[in-house]
C-alpha positions in Angstrom: -10.4 -30.4 40.7 -14.0 -29.8 41.4 -16.4 -28.5 38.8 -17.1 -25.5 41.0 -13.5 -24.6 41.2 -13.1 -24.9 37.4 -16.3 -22.9 36.6 -15.9 -20.1 39.1 -13.4 -18.1 36.9 -15.8 -18.6 34.0 -18.7 -17.2 36.0 -16.6 -14.2 37.0 -15.8 -13.6 33.3 -19.5 -13.9 32.4 -20.4 -11.5 35.3 -17.9 -9.0 33.8 -19.6 -9.3 30.5 -23.0 -8.6 32.0 -21.7 -5.7 34.1 -20.3 -4.1 30.9 -23.6 -4.8 29.1 -25.7 -3.0 31.8 -23.1 -0.2 32.0 -23.2 0.2 28.2 -27.0 0.3 28.2 -27.2 2.8 31.0 -24.6 5.0 29.4 -26.4 5.0 26.0 -29.8 5.6 27.5 -28.6 8.5 29.6 -26.9 10.1 26.5 -30.1 9.7 24.5 -32.3 11.1 27.3 -29.9 14.0 27.8 -30.2 14.8 24.1 -26.5 14.5 23.5 -27.2 11.8 20.9 -30.2 11.4 18.6 -31.6 8.1 17.7 -31.2 8.8 14.0 -27.5 9.5 14.5 -26.7 6.2 16.3 -28.6 4.2 13.7 -25.8 5.1 11.3 -23.2 3.3 13.3 -21.4 2.8 16.6 -19.0 5.6 16.3 -21.6 8.3 16.8 -21.6 7.8 20.6 -19.6 10.0 22.9 -16.2 8.8 23.7 -16.9 7.4 27.2 -20.0 5.6 26.0 -18.1 4.1 23.1 -15.3 3.0 25.4 -17.8 1.0 27.5 -19.3 -0.5 24.3 -15.9 -1.4 22.9 -15.0 -3.1 26.2 -18.3 -5.0 26.1 -17.7 -6.2 22.5 -14.1 -7.2 23.4 -15.6 -9.8 25.8 -16.7 -11.8 22.7 -13.2 -12.1 21.2 -10.4 -13.6 23.3 -12.7 -14.9 26.1 -14.4 -17.2 23.6 -11.3 -19.3 23.4 -11.3 -19.4 27.2 -14.9 -20.7 27.3 -14.1 -23.4 24.7 -11.0 -24.5 26.6 -12.8 -24.8 29.9 -15.5 -26.9 28.3 -13.0 -29.2 26.7 -10.9 -29.4 29.9 -14.0 -30.4 31.9 -15.1 -33.0 29.3 -11.7 -34.5 29.0 -11.0 -34.3 32.8 -7.8 -32.2 32.2 -8.7 -29.4 34.5 -6.4 -29.5 37.6 -5.0 -26.9 40.0 -2.6 -25.5 37.4 -5.6 -25.1 35.0 -7.6 -23.3 37.7 -4.8 -21.0 38.7 -4.1 -20.1 35.1 -7.9 -19.5 34.6 -8.0 -17.1 37.5 -4.9 -15.3 36.1 -6.6 -15.0 32.7 -9.8 -13.6 34.2 -7.9 -11.1 36.4 -6.2 -9.8 33.2 -9.6 -9.4 31.6 -10.9 -7.5 34.6 -7.9 -5.2 34.5 -8.2 -4.8 30.8 -11.9 -3.9 31.1 -11.2 -1.4 33.9 -8.5 0.3 31.9 -10.7 0.3 28.8 -13.6 1.9 30.6 -11.6 4.5 32.6 -8.3 6.0 31.5 -8.1 3.9 28.3 -4.3 4.2 28.2 -3.4 2.1 25.3 0.0 1.0 26.6 -1.6 -0.3 29.9 -4.6 -1.8 28.1 -2.3 -3.6 25.6 -0.1 -5.0 28.4 -3.2 -6.4 30.2 -4.4 -7.9 26.9 -1.0 -9.3 26.0 -0.5 -11.0 29.4 -4.0 -12.5 29.2 -3.4 -13.7 25.7 -0.1 -15.3 26.7 -1.7 -17.0 29.7 -4.5 -18.3 27.5 -2.0 -19.5 24.9 -0.1 -21.3 27.6 -3.3 -22.9 28.8 -4.0 -24.2 25.3 -0.5 -25.6 24.9 -0.6 -27.4 28.3 -4.1 -28.8 27.4 -2.9 -30.0 24.0 0.2 -31.6 25.5 -1.9 -33.4 28.1 -4.3 -34.7 25.4 -1.5 -35.9 23.2 0.4 -37.4 26.2 -2.8 -39.3 27.2 -3.3 -40.6 23.7 0.4 -41.8 23.6 0.0 -43.4 27.0 2.7 -41.2 28.6 
């Protein structure tokens, strides 16, 4: 599999993170400019933002949890040359679940839907790690 094919889902995941960062910043600045929130209030903690702004911030922060395991796996798969078509397809599936999760998180924020998107993504990522580990051990065993 080409490096480009392997890295494209990663780049989409990174783009999602930056889109959420910009969205969070714009939302926070607009709330401050409108006087809905005072600087002294937000210096006390994240929870002082209005609900919509906090949803965007929570979604942004969430991109530094489960996706970190994805980034590490992609790097290891590239280094060990274990990234194939199955790996790329699963990568795209994982990233799509992250996009869906972020969309739900920043719009309706329906917990049942958001949880399903998260769970499916987590299971896909777990499967990716299992496949990767089996391939590494199989290569070591000469299978």
